[in-house]
DONU-842071 format. One line per 3 residues: their letters; for each residue x, y, z of C-alpha. Coordinates in steps of 0.001 Angstrom, whole numbers, plus 500000, padded with zeros to 6 digits. Example, Ala and Ser with C-alpha at 12.3 -4.5 7.8 and 13.67 -1.06 7.14 Angstrom:
<pts>
as = 512300/495500/507800  513670/498940/507140
</pts>
This chain:
<pts>
mfg = 646912/187455/631175  644856/189422/633649  641180/189160/634718
gkk = 638689/189442/637437  635503/188454/638789  632471/189914/640009
dkd = 631753/190174/643823  629209/187879/645217  626937/190547/646344
dpd = 627167/192843/643306  623311/193183/642123  624422/193651/638619
sta = 626749/190539/638354  625575/187645/636323  626395/183827/636192
dss = 628936/184590/633183  631144/186940/635090  632235/184361/637591
stt = 635776/184307/636027  636898/186575/633406  640600/187249/632179
aas = 642418/188454/629286  643337/185789/626670  646919/186763/626337
ats = 649464/189150/627413  648532/191614/624709  644936/191202/624862
nis = 642480/193941/625647  640925/193914/629174  637248/194077/628404
gkt = 633822/194106/630214  633351/194718/633901  636896/193543/634375
eel = 638227/196349/632590  636480/198846/634379  637202/197495/637832
srt = 640949/196490/637073  641953/199039/634619  645591/200220/634374
tdr = 646286/203282/636133  648377/205809/634382  648562/208642/636970
ggn = 652177/208208/637951  653980/211146/638847  657395/212525/637850
hka = 659002/210735/640641  661201/207758/639514  662430/204865/641461
ses = 666049/205687/642268  668095/202874/643210  669490/203001/646624
ptd = 673139/202100/647508  673351/198472/646829  676765/198228/648669
kkr = 675012/198878/652140  676777/197166/655173  675115/194066/656503
kgs = 673523/194587/659845  675616/193678/662514  674960/191121/665374
sta = 673542/193998/667561  670922/194566/665004  669820/190718/664670
kar = 669696/190797/668385  667302/193706/668585  665071/192247/665852
eif = 664875/188914/667928  664182/190844/671051  661455/192726/669251
tqa = 659835/189595/667713  659863/188082/671271  658132/191235/672489
kns = 655368/191101/669912  654856/187222/670618  654694/188320/674388
lih = 651975/190594/673359  649943/188323/671356  650370/185070/673531
gdk = 650549/186899/676916  652256/186155/680047  651354/183209/681860
dgp = 650571/184955/684981  649443/188219/683692  646006/189293/682474
qtp = 645014/187791/679036  643548/189186/675887  640733/187496/673933
mqk = 643467/186315/671506  645378/184868/674262  642647/183063/675745
lsk = 641348/181625/672265  645067/180340/671722  644614/178010/674294
tdp = 642151/175994/672476  643102/176989/668996  646932/176131/668201
als = 646906/178257/665056  646373/181486/667158  649478/180544/669163
vpq = 651849/180390/666347  654596/182557/667146  655371/185796/665010
gtn = 657975/185131/662302  660507/187367/660809  659233/190778/659839
nns = 656141/190169/662335  654860/187429/659996  651774/186448/661512
age = 651927/183046/659693  654987/182161/661434  658445/181621/660329
sha = 658750/181093/656632  661768/181354/654602  662575/181044/650732
tan = 664277/177909/649368  666708/177339/646766  663977/176695/644320
ssf = 661683/179592/645324  660767/181646/642225  659682/184854/644287
svg = 660935/186847/647181  658835/188771/649917  659738/192003/651515
vte = 657578/193634/654175  657723/196934/655917  655157/198229/658494
dkn = 655126/201548/660276  652678/202595/663024  653038/206316/661916
kkc = 653311/207539/665392  652739/211153/664556  649143/210315/663626
rrt = 648412/206822/665355  648846/205559/668712  648449/201955/668070
med = 649313/199645/665091  646214/197785/663859  647659/196254/660463
ths = 648890/192693/660546  650308/190646/657573  651109/187062/656741
yly = 653180/185422/653968  654315/181765/653201  656832/180516/650845
nfl = 655380/176793/650698  652041/176955/650770  649871/173944/649937
gtp = 650527/172033/646845  647806/172270/644280  645697/169158/644964
apv = 645277/166450/642579  641642/166355/641101  639404/163862/642857
vds = 637337/161583/640378  635322/159239/642848  632888/161176/644824
gms = 632887/158576/647498  636697/159003/647658  636130/162731/647957
sks = 633692/162583/650810  635888/159992/652471  638831/162231/652007
tqs = 636785/164950/653512  635797/162822/656386  639356/161971/657062
ldd = 640293/165592/657055  637655/166515/659474  638440/163524/661735
kss = 642232/163551/661522  643831/166394/659613  642111/169328/660674
ltt = 644788/171848/660942  643924/172886/664465  644165/169283/665863
vps = 647131/168019/663824  649809/166518/665784  653284/167688/665589
dqs = 656012/165365/664545  659546/166706/664200  660626/163856/662015
rrv = 658273/165359/659246  659453/167719/656776  657794/170309/654740
vet = 656876/169825/651206  658661/172219/648715  655779/173525/646710
dng = 656999/177038/645479  653248/178029/646087  652904/181446/647978
yfa = 650326/182965/650118  650429/186738/650756  647709/188715/652928
ifd = 647576/192221/654472  644841/192852/657130  644049/196654/657941
gha = 642220/196595/661397  639858/199112/662780  637921/199424/666075
gtf = 640956/197667/667733  643464/194853/666476  641472/191845/667320
aae = 640118/191059/663947  643304/191713/661913  645270/189620/664322
wcg = 642857/186804/664317  642573/186966/660340  646545/187190/660076
kkl = 646800/183742/662031  643675/181850/660791  642670/182800/657259
hvi = 645506/180862/655415  644536/177915/657706  640860/178073/656761
led = 641860/178430/653133  644022/175437/653203  641415/173320/654894
lmr = 638772/174269/652211  641329/173275/649486  641930/169955/650756
knp = 638254/169247/651092  637181/170676/647726  640024/169915/645628
nmp = 637934/170298/642272  636546/173637/643309  637746/176868/641629
vpe = 640246/178697/643813  638143/181876/643492  634979/180309/645049
lld = 637403/178802/647657  638500/182346/648529  634946/183391/648909
qty = 634053/180562/651003  637271/181348/653063  636287/184870/653745
taa = 632718/184125/654386  633865/181468/656850  636138/183706/658503
dnq = 633503/186413/658746  630968/183905/660460  633592/182820/662986
lek = 634456/186183/663781  630705/187002/664499  630787/184278/667002
lpl = 634094/185498/668700  634393/188394/671641  635137/191868/670460
kns = 632155/191871/667759  632848/195463/666967  636262/194914/665676
gct = 636786/194439/662120  639362/194655/659248  639959/195158/655494
ait = 641565/192271/653761  643857/191620/650719  644900/188243/650062
avl = 646989/186710/647015  647625/182934/646378  650369/182248/643706
rwe = 650374/178529/642804  651395/176168/639729  648601/174443/638045
drv = 648382/172098/635096  646008/173755/632830  644480/173051/629392
pts = 643768/175449/626759  639987/176608/626540  637848/179255/624628
hsa = 635484/179445/627427  637647/181171/629883  639094/184700/629319
tgs = 642727/183547/630421  642683/181199/627546  643148/178114/629931
qai = 641569/176297/632606  642772/174101/635637  642175/170268/635006
aal = 640478/169741/638431  637856/172508/637396  637540/171038/634018
aaa = 636891/167501/635522  634337/168986/637707  632382/170783/635029
ask = 632398/167458/632958  631127/165209/635815  628367/167926/636589
nae = 627281/167982/632889  627379/164179/632503  625446/163663/635785
aae = 622767/166264/634623  622444/164609/631134  621867/161320/632598
qae = 619166/162439/635170  617344/164102/632583  617034/160947/630280
ssk = 616682/158481/633115  612896/157629/633942  613603/154821/636495
edk = 613470/154752/640155  615309/157525/642183  618009/155071/643772
est = 618829/153351/640557  618976/156804/638684  621196/158205/641534
ars = 623772/155167/641378  623960/155439/637703  624295/159092/637343
nst = 627046/158927/639974  628981/156156/637836  628279/158197/634569
aea = 629711/161411/636292  632923/159610/637685  633425/157973/634185
aaa = 632869/161566/632523  635320/163253/635137  638013/160337/634662
aai = 637719/160846/630968  638041/164474/631104  640964/164273/633304
qea = 642733/161669/631104  642075/164017/628039  643267/166916/629892
kqk = 646600/165445/630938  647658/165126/627210  647003/168652/626594
atr = 647971/170454/629887  650952/172720/630370  652248/174065/633733
qri = 651508/177611/634439  651830/180004/637162  648636/181317/638391
lyt = 647749/184482/640842  644570/184470/642678  643535/187524/644649
anv = 640602/188307/646948  640011/191528/648645  637369/193400/651075
gda = 637706/197054/651589  640195/199495/650541  643471/197701/650896
riv = 644849/197119/647258  647093/194825/645173  648791/195995/642192
lcr = 650792/193982/639577  653821/195461/637449  653565/194217/633832
ngk = 656016/195529/631650  656362/198697/633867  652719/199417/633953
alr = 650567/198979/637011  647612/196749/636788  645212/196750/639842
lsy = 643986/193408/640804  641667/194611/643569  638399/196802/643972
dhk = 638141/199848/646532  634830/198922/648400  634174/202586/649703
gmd = 630976/204346/650388  631601/206814/647451  631397/203890/644955
ene = 627896/203702/643184  627670/199907/642971  628407/199538/646476
grr = 625995/202349/647503  623068/200785/645586  623921/197415/647301
iak = 623715/199115/650686  620499/200881/650065  618852/197676/648969
agg = 619949/195951/652061  618051/198827/654200  621239/201037/654929
lil = 622377/204347/653888  625669/206206/652941  626119/209223/654931
nnr = 629329/211317/654445  630628/208240/652226  630253/205972/655230
vng = 627913/203258/655756  625244/204521/658058  627673/207434/658657
vla = 630070/204955/660601  632342/202799/658583  634225/203928/655578
vtr = 634497/200696/653873  631409/198919/652665  632811/195444/652888
alg = 635012/194018/655740  635711/191084/657950  634065/191295/661275
dsy = 632046/194456/662112  629076/192144/663381  627112/195094/664401
lkd = 626846/196267/660691  626911/192740/659266  623565/193053/657408
lvt = 625061/195857/655314  628772/195170/655330  629462/191885/653792
ghp = 632450/189771/653908  632167/188354/650139  635394/189439/648322
ytt = 636263/190759/644857  638364/188122/643122  640696/187780/640124
etv = 642541/185124/638526  645828/186161/636505  648133/183877/634614
iqp = 651652/185081/635345  653985/185823/632304  657576/185326/633420
dqd = 658921/187610/630649  656479/190567/631609  655243/190381/635145
efl = 657907/191844/637522  656430/192243/640909  653369/192678/643249
ila = 652653/195516/645621  650333/194613/648335  649446/197614/650901
cdg = 646911/198900/652940  645209/202355/652284  647662/204453/654258
lwd = 649923/204097/650910  647196/204509/648509  645777/207510/650199
vcs = 648983/209504/649166  650189/207447/646254  648801/206307/642895
dqe = 649184/202860/641637  651466/203697/638652  653472/206080/640915
avd = 654230/203180/643420  655222/200910/640668  657673/203552/639117
yvr = 659148/204275/642452  660348/200709/643100  660530/199287/639821
nvh = 664283/199322/639630  664881/198417/643368  665188/194511/643062
daq = 665652/193964/646704  662059/193412/647810  662622/194281/651471
las = 664231/197574/650428  661562/198341/647938  658690/197906/650641
kil = 660689/200236/652993  661125/202854/650257  657438/202917/649765
veh = 656624/203265/653212  659146/206246/653650  657439/207753/650567
ala = 654090/207655/652254  655368/209073/655420  657104/212037/653547
rfs = 653708/212640/651799  652361/212916/655290  650139/209704/655223
tdn = 647832/209838/658463  647200/206041/658847  649038/202892/659754
lsv = 651263/201632/656861  651869/197964/655815  653548/197284/652328
miv = 654490/193896/650919  656462/193405/647693  656501/190029/645991
rfd = 659196/190257/643426  659318/187308/640823  662366/185691/639514
gqk = 661759/185154/635805  664357/182534/635583  663305/180377/638174
lqh = 659804/180602/637056  660760/179232/633589  662701/176487/635303
nam = 660074/175418/637725  657575/175424/634909  659427/172319/633763
adi = 660072/170753/637077  657605/168518/639150  656962/171027/641880
gve = 653863/172659/643594  651283/170100/642071  650233/166768/643836
heg = 649541/163656/641792  647022/161341/642884  648582/158572/645172
ake = 652097/160199/644812  652342/161995/648094  655433/161393/649560
qgt = 655304/159600/653324  656423/161772/656342  655752/165000/654664
vse = 653479/167900/655560  652457/171268/654426  654272/174321/655641
vem = 651003/175488/657564  650606/171943/659093  654094/172108/660444
lvg = 653739/175581/661761  650224/174813/663593  651530/171410/664826
ear = 654601/172850/666345  652563/175714/667858  650233/172996/669514
rqs = 653237/170910/670786  654750/173830/672423  651654/175478/673817
vfa = 650527/174990/677371  647369/173246/676147  649332/170552/674787
reg = 651974/170147/677614  649678/170238/680505  646539/169130/679203
ald = 644972/172403/680555  641570/172020/678766  638649/173565/680715
vpd = 636060/170741/681523  632723/171848/680371  629847/171543/682898
etd = 627211/168986/682793  624781/171608/680861  627360/172184/678241
ele = 627677/168304/677648  624030/167825/677633  623629/170601/675044
dma = 626655/169193/673089  624997/165860/673293  621675/167156/672121
trd = 623339/169105/669153  624946/165920/668084  621898/163894/668418
eea = 619966/166539/666255  622740/166276/663501  622496/162533/663540
gpe = 619030/162812/661832  617502/159241/661372  619793/157824/664122
lrp = 618248/160133/666962  616890/158201/669789  613714/159667/671368
egq = 614484/158201/674581  617781/159852/674703  616357/162904/673757
qea = 613690/162633/676514  616203/161827/679094  618268/164810/678221
dgi = 615280/167118/678301  614425/165743/681728  617979/166335/683369
lae = 617979/169885/681991  614495/170491/683327  615726/169440/686853
khk = 618695/171506/686640  616601/174485/685481  614283/173842/688489
asq = 617155/173679/691186  618379/176964/689931  614978/178550/689943
sst = 614661/177893/693812  617786/179858/694561  616564/182712/692493
dad = 615102/184757/695380  618335/184668/697541  620392/185435/694385
esk = 618130/188613/693738  618684/189877/697517  622144/189516/697061
avd = 622235/191138/693727  620449/193967/695040  622988/194585/697856
esk = 625736/194069/695579  624371/196559/693256  624059/199208/695802
avn = 627678/198760/696813  628648/199043/693314  626651/202060/692682
esk = 628142/203592/695815  631679/202824/694915  630941/204101/691385
avn = 629731/207224/692776  632531/207786/694960  634968/207179/692089
esk = 633201/209576/689937  633426/212386/692591  637093/211631/692651
akr = 637589/211779/688982  635718/215072/688706  637895/216623/691320
rfr = 641087/215049/689798  640254/216924/686511  638789/219903/687672
wlr = 641823/221818/686921  641676/220856/683237  638307/222445/683086
wlw = 639604/225659/684540  642703/225482/682285  640304/225069/679266
rlt = 638248/228051/680459  641282/230179/681067  642595/229356/677684
wls = 639214/230179/675995  639021/233248/677707  642462/234418/677004
avg = 642017/233556/673256  638889/235644/673194  640598/238483/674913
aag = 643534/238150/672458  641293/238163/669662  639314/241364/670940
yfa = 642540/243141/671565  643770/242495/668171  640559/243654/666555
ygi = 640602/246775/668515  644093/247371/667276  643040/246920/663669
yel = 640211/249321/664201  642407/251831/665739  644790/251627/662960
rhp = 642040/252213/660453  640339/255064/662183  643079/257568/663433
adq = 642082/260447/665905  641896/263930/664783  645313/265877/664881
ids = 646025/269274/666423  647497/271764/663967  651087/272833/664128
dps = 652044/275806/666362  654295/278308/664473  655757/279515/667817
kkt = 657570/276197/668231  660798/275055/666806  660844/273521/663240
lvi = 662337/269934/663362  663179/268744/659815  663866/265126/659508
lgt = 665453/263824/656122  664665/260181/655059  662148/257477/656268
gwg = 664749/254613/656900  665216/252697/660246  666617/255558/662226
tvs = 664105/258370/661181  661045/255944/661542  662205/254781/664919
llk = 662456/258587/665976  659052/259424/664430  657353/256599/666311
kld = 658303/257684/669676  658541/261458/669206  656149/263765/670868
ten = 655063/265960/667922  653248/268473/669959  656597/269806/670905
ynv = 657747/270758/667590  656870/271572/664140  658007/268561/662450
vvv = 658711/268140/658615  659709/264954/657104  661304/264987/653763
spr = 662065/261641/651859  662025/260477/648168  660112/257397/649172
nyf = 656525/257645/651085  657056/254484/652958  659212/252559/655251
lft = 661008/249386/654001  661706/246512/656383  665012/245838/654661
pll = 665823/242426/656456  663198/240634/654393  664128/242103/651105
psc = 666089/239165/650031  662884/237118/650182  661245/239502/647803
tvg = 663509/238925/645174  662333/235269/644648  658708/235710/645519
tie = 658647/234348/649053  657205/237629/650459  655485/240102/648313
hrs = 657360/243359/648586  654332/245528/649562  654064/243193/652817
ime = 657298/244808/654100  656386/248264/653320  654526/250629/655710
pir = 653263/253891/654291  654809/256699/656159  651471/258572/656196
nil = 650037/255665/658333  652667/256443/660743  652427/260379/660826
rhk = 648672/260204/660743  648696/258438/664282  650807/261290/665915
kaa = 648934/263863/668283  650060/266760/666223  650016/267151/662423
vrf = 653317/266377/660598  653997/267512/657154  655517/265209/654616
yea = 657114/266013/651395  658031/263268/648761  661324/264820/647592
eat = 665227/264323/647309  667185/266526/649551  669569/267855/647268
kid = 671358/270465/649457  671767/271420/653111  673018/275000/653817
yek = 674184/275132/657413  674563/278748/657720  671213/279484/656371
rvv = 669637/276708/658022  667844/275532/654970  667199/272356/653158
yak = 666820/272430/649422  664431/269701/648142  663577/268655/644818
des = 660480/266792/643432  661961/263538/641599  658535/261942/640874
dvk = 657544/261229/637346  654626/263519/637588  655379/267025/638282
gdt = 653713/270216/639035  654619/273911/638618  656772/273785/641428
vea = 659587/271128/641752  662030/272696/643941  661539/274138/647469
eip = 663561/275661/650414  662584/274321/653998  664031/276285/656826
fdm = 664851/274308/660132  665500/274908/663834  666779/271466/664253
lvv = 667757/268888/661585  668029/265090/661704  669953/263613/658803
gvg = 668977/259996/658163  669434/259615/654360  671348/256394/654567
aen = 673979/255456/652044  674198/254206/648495  675948/251059/647091
atf = 679626/251192/647154  681376/250096/643917  684847/250617/645185
gip = 685845/252280/641719  685580/248847/639940  684888/249387/636323
gvr = 681356/247932/635180  679849/247336/638583  677182/249948/638224
ehs = 676404/249326/634620  676072/245501/634799  675166/244632/638433
cfl = 672025/244379/640530  672049/246046/643857  669814/245084/646927
kev = 668691/248278/648884  665408/249349/647577  662247/247590/646350
sda = 663042/248522/642736  666102/246460/643166  664265/243312/644283
qki = 661949/243700/641471  664888/244238/638851  666630/240915/640398
rkq = 663434/239042/639911  662744/239994/636400  666580/239205/635571
imd = 666398/235790/637137  663342/234837/634956  664895/236308/631807
cie = 668034/234314/632361  666116/231111/632642  663866/231703/629791
tas = 666744/232760/627557  668472/229634/628475  665434/227608/627617
fkd = 665375/229172/623999  665739/226990/621170  669196/226168/619837
qsa = 670959/227861/622697  674582/226580/622966  675551/224587/625962
aev = 678343/226986/627000  675723/229936/626775  673209/227852/628829
qrl = 675649/227424/631509  676414/231241/631719  673007/232434/631665
lhm = 672123/229946/634550  675299/230784/636784  673919/233217/639496
vvv = 676869/235021/641187  676430/236985/644601  679237/239458/645530
ggg = 679373/240098/649256  679589/237611/652181  677844/239629/654658
ptg = 674189/238832/655772  672435/240393/652725  674532/238250/650262
vef = 674365/235031/652330  670441/235292/652699  670041/236057/649092
age = 671841/233106/647964  669998/230886/650328  666696/232226/649070
lqd = 667665/231969/645461  668768/228385/645986  665628/227619/647735
ffv = 663637/229022/644743  665457/226701/642485  665082/223508/644625
edl = 661623/223983/645547  660044/225692/642618  662011/226113/639409
vkw = 663258/222608/638997  659276/221447/639195  658279/223673/636434
ipq = 661316/223961/634273  663077/220704/634863  665549/221041/631683
ikd = 667584/223673/634005  668199/221079/636774  671802/220398/635621
nfh = 672933/223789/634789  671538/226129/637464  674295/227150/639834
vtl = 674679/229723/642451  678203/231205/643514  679088/233438/646511
vea = 682144/235579/645927  683774/237203/649214  687057/239064/649433
lpn = 687713/238270/653086  688814/234689/654272  685186/233843/655178
vlp = 681643/234671/654966  679507/236511/657667  682626/238065/659269
sfs = 680455/239513/662306  679303/236083/663307  681303/233460/665594
kql = 683603/230966/664083  681253/228108/664914  678476/229738/662785
idy = 680666/230516/659829  681691/226830/659556  678140/225712/659933
tes = 677042/228178/657214  679993/227091/654923  679076/223448/655292
sfk = 675347/224136/654981  675914/225965/651699  678096/222975/650479
eeh = 675217/220598/651203  673044/222760/649299  675350/222884/646284
iei = 676214/226584/646812  679648/227548/645858  681678/229828/648098
rtk = 684806/231646/646926  686531/233391/649688  689692/235539/649232
tmv = 688360/236474/645880  688422/240245/644813  686674/241390/641959
knv = 688653/243523/639592  686588/244213/636588  682901/243461/635525
tdk = 681682/243017/631895  678229/242117/630525  679088/238554/630659
yie = 681839/237503/632931  683606/239061/636014  687155/239353/636240
aes = 688480/238276/639835  691787/237979/641619  691792/235004/644088
tqa = 694490/234019/646537  695873/230560/646492  696661/228426/649335
dgs = 700289/229183/648944  699714/232827/648980  699976/233364/645194
kki = 697381/235274/643100  695470/234030/640208  693346/236064/637744
ehi = 690043/234237/636523  686915/234848/634664  683803/233916/636131
pyg = 680950/233928/633588  677427/234827/634837  673883/235406/633850
llv = 672796/237400/637095  675180/239363/639090  674090/240637/642473
wat = 676346/243228/644408  675579/243060/647964  678648/244633/649583
gna = 679785/248049/651013  678193/251488/651537  679096/254813/650023
vrp = 678407/258416/651035  675401/260162/649337  675989/263442/647432
vvk = 673933/265534/649903  676087/264130/652836  679353/264895/650956
dli = 678349/268351/650403  677460/269040/654022  680765/267585/655068
tqi = 682517/270286/652974  680609/273110/654753  681614/272008/658321
paq = 685413/272515/659078  685189/269807/661904  684092/267261/659421
kga = 687372/267536/657550  688649/264021/656615  685437/262357/657036
rrg = 685218/259497/654395  682569/257007/655629  679874/259863/656585
lnv = 679059/262531/659278  681250/262327/662395  679014/262541/665396
ney = 679490/262642/669191  678069/260604/672089  674695/262428/671690
lvv = 674765/261981/667778  675223/265707/667193  677152/266402/664055
ngt = 680720/267400/665105  681104/271212/664294  677192/271935/664661
eni = 674803/272529/667465  671472/271707/665923  672191/268888/663302
wav = 672029/265280/664336  672734/262344/662009  671474/258486/662471
gdc = 671721/255465/660425  674322/254617/657636  675008/258338/657032
ava = 676578/258630/660541  679771/257514/662004  679370/256511/665492
nya = 681854/253610/665864  679320/251076/665368  678410/248678/662531
pta = 676150/250245/660004  673172/247983/660627  669301/248240/661052
qva = 669455/247459/664697  672088/250226/665399  669839/252870/663345
aqe = 666792/251864/665230  668361/252318/668715  669793/255705/667630
gaf = 666378/256932/666349  664815/256083/669751  667593/257726/671583
lar = 666877/261018/669773  663395/260771/670377  664098/260533/674122
lfn = 666486/263272/673692  664196/265695/671861  661268/265208/674282
tia = 663679/265970/677103  664992/269045/675475  661246/270238/674882
ktd = 660377/269424/678622  663576/271291/679796  662654/274316/677569
aie = 659236/274425/678936  660368/274206/682632  662919/276801/682177
ael = 660193/279186/680710  658083/278484/683725  661135/279406/686101
gll = 661539/282513/684304  658062/283530/685055  657980/282378/688539
sek = 661190/284419/689079  659347/287659/687639  656339/286980/690013
qat = 658255/286377/693389  660241/289656/692450  657116/291737/692874
akp = 655142/289388/695058  654117/290204/698730  655981/288388/701491
eer = 653275/285882/702372  653154/285022/698521  656753/285010/697962
kvl = 657333/282043/700261  654914/279864/698030  656436/281134/694972
lde = 660004/280175/696308  658846/276605/697129  657413/276253/693630
idg = 660571/277481/692162  662542/275004/693879  660245/272240/692964
rqr = 660729/273395/689207  664532/273395/689586  664524/269836/691048
qlr = 662286/268601/688154  664795/270369/685727  667641/268518/687036
rtk = 665931/265319/686840  664951/266215/683294  668296/266980/682164
qvg = 669781/263658/683287  669975/262033/679902  673063/260166/679332
pfh = 674822/259575/675872  673895/256994/673533  675004/253515/674086
ysh = 674364/250804/671660  673109/247282/673248  673710/244674/670709
qgs = 670816/242107/670903  672434/239627/668291  672662/238889/664708
lay = 670462/236562/662549  670851/235417/659004  668934/232884/656720
iga = 671130/230422/654921  668783/228510/653044  666894/224963/653214
era = 664885/226194/656024  667889/226730/658255  669294/229932/659778
vad = 672040/231047/662189  671934/233128/665192  674396/234886/667402
vsw = 672325/236244/670162  673453/238098/673392  672677/236532/676631
fqg = 673680/238516/679869  677513/238728/679566  677992/236324/676561
nia = 676578/235029/673423  674545/232041/672360  675361/230645/668771
sgg = 672934/228445/667317  672046/227185/663835  669413/224884/662109
tmt = 665883/224588/661514  664833/225695/665177  666911/228652/664764
ylf = 665140/229068/661476  661870/229440/663483  663437/231778/665831
wks = 664526/233681/662940  660958/233902/661626  659488/234826/664873
ayl = 662397/237687/665634  661550/239384/662106  657946/239277/662753
smc = 658055/240880/666056  660593/243558/664479  657861/244182/661667
fss = 656638/247705/662120  652828/247067/662356  650353/244316/662846
rnr = 649515/244962/659258  653014/243963/658314  652874/240852/660483
ilv = 649754/239677/658956  650834/239988/655527  654118/238299/656125
mld = 652730/235365/657796  650296/235049/654999  652968/235183/652477
wvk = 654796/232429/654110  651700/230332/654316  650847/230960/650743
tkf = 654365/230136/649611  654380/226786/651619  651244/225647/650307
fgr = 651316/227055/646559  655058/227560/646079  656409/230752/644634
dvs = 655385/232198/641224  657653/231569/638210  656356/234342/635999
re = 658413/237131/634978  656542/240165/636280
</pts>
């Protein structure tokens, strides 16, 4: 039974909408209530998963820490006796309610605990969100035994007498504390959250005072409906805040009152029932109105009769109602602002609050009628909420009248309440929050889960979440018990409400109570107070007393006026001193922060300079200069391949010294370390490709490029045979390219080690086409596994991805593939979640053999966490289209043959010599016995030749075949060739100078000899080029889950690291290694695109 009522300040509200609720649990929610409180069905796919229930209880150290934290917060609120005091601390001296110590979980109402008969439990979690907020401006309060439902009052005189008694004796701020008293067990709950803004004052004050004001009003007006009491409570708190310091402070509020009531069925209420007190009040009012309408006698007699008639009607209504009444659990809510309360009913989220925001049309119309405007969805462009407590500077526009609801709790349907500030609701829907914690029966744990969920969703506000979990069995038991409802004249002696006990105890322990440290008002205050009392007395006001008071006040005013001149003179002097001091302080502040201004200027200028330099670089890249033509008289340098070694050579080679010809089957350079990322769409393949013509076009002298495959090298003829292998062919498809100098950098092909089926059924990972093939096959396996009526065994096979090779390439691909599954595939194709599996097969005892033992262990443990299976000491013997046959070595040394089914098989191990290199080896006797490539000397010259050099994977130079080695070999050859060209030029000049000095005159000969001597010294310096020496910079590998490992050289040793920070280093290192700024920008954009939008799961 759920319903709501219109806000007091809603311009469209009518008298009939004061309290509307559904007639039954299955009733439809109609009218405005349905619009404002409709069930939200925006839940996500995230279901609440039960946290482990067998967690160990917190130890004594945790309890002690909690006690210390509570004491610290109490110290902040109540202050140090000798230290500076906040407005709250000063107010607490005269208002004991403000000095109530914080309770468990920072409960602002004080220490409140459940009893044996409590039919609900409360869990609260708060978090400052230190990444986004410097201060915590939220407060909350809750009570397990709030005021019992007052008995209805029949006699209006008794009611006024009771009210007078409360005013005089039982006001909660002056109630004395008696430790012999005990708290009445009511099982009535009070729950509230206050989200402060412009400081914490308003939220802290409301957390301490709102329940006190509400209980006071309930006692004074026992017959008034609770929604109206809540409205009066909010407006009373709003008015009091306006009179207190820090008028700019404000807060949004959400309040819920859960109490037992005796109610009678009625057709006039949407809930299907009405409280006896409200029914009695209505009957009394109707009888009084009817009597007054019929009466034509004097006013006094009419008034007396109407009163007696009203009391009789109320008494009759109460007696009749008691015969029909049943005990029900009622939930009343009220809110201003965007804090929210949600009820879980049969797993569905029912919102019991209304978001008062600037974007709301009804609130916008109300603000406009009040003379304000909504600017950027804010009131007058300042406040985001249209209703709040406090905010005195906007009080004409921002009202404190709440939106209220009344709901009958159904023990068999209603499960729990969620009260939370907007920090949760900004990142989580109502239904999603309900789904997340529905199966978590521990209220405290449930509140913690929602806070952690909001932080994980990057909430930017303070977070406060309160969960109120209902106990259905105790609800049904207490409905039959005499608990929570007061009966007339049946109040037990020596009992007080929980609020009375907490406030009274605070008053007893306060300095105000112990020391009587009340400030004595001056005479003017006394007289003004007396004048006020006299005015309120009405007919009892004595004119003489009024005249006397006026006379004394006038004399005081005259006496104060006589000292005005002296005060003004003194004030002028003080003002000058203050201004001078202020000027000095401002001057010091300016000097103190001058370096910050210069730092800002320097930063700004650096940013502008970097942007200009970057823009110029892009312009220069897009607008190459004119090139000089090749010189036929110079030597022809032929370079085979466009890999790491040859591109590094071309980048630093001075092409003016040679006629350079480049031959390669691909017209681009490929940044292979990021190729595994292309297989799953983390990076687009064109982002790591640099067109070779971009490189060659920026050289000073023109370089010829032929896209062709070098099929044969004739060493004796000094000729390279090339063949056009493209799909589009012209009249000429083969050509002979003569050379004077030759650099072989054709790389290597994939090694299959003679294992049957590898080349037919495996995917390799060396070229762009390989990455594209793997990408298609991954999605083919997934879509085929999702096909109708596919058997379970076949689904498991298709979704088993096997990677052979535990080197950096295989490890990085396995990590990327698992990331693709966890971050993207499982979201869009959830049915594959339980079957998708990645296995890494390695013949050696461990993966990443070139890394340190520490990083190997870290990688294997990380793979275990990511559910990537590693099979070491496993050698592949045969490959079929559906499984691989492997021989694994057991712990005891025995061999075991097993079949490993797969859907995708990626072969990432070993290099083999290309046919053109094999043919060249057979032509050179000195290369006899070479198996892994061309044997080269310390200058990278192919053994047995004079004018052929080899770099990269096709050269055997006692170094690992890595991109880092190839790049350094290419740079070395560029320096060597530039030196050779300079040497040849110097030797040619020496020859000419020798010829000149032989025929020169004696006086000219001395000059020529000096010049020859200089050239010879220059020649000796130029020829001083040492042999190639590889400098290992370190090894990097991405291992998935945004983690990487790095084995970096540092002076004489290595630094081994792994984790998320290493992953950032891995990214920065690879960005710096990219060939051009274009590549770096494209790769960064791809990373950003993947982070925000995920990877594409389409096939192509």
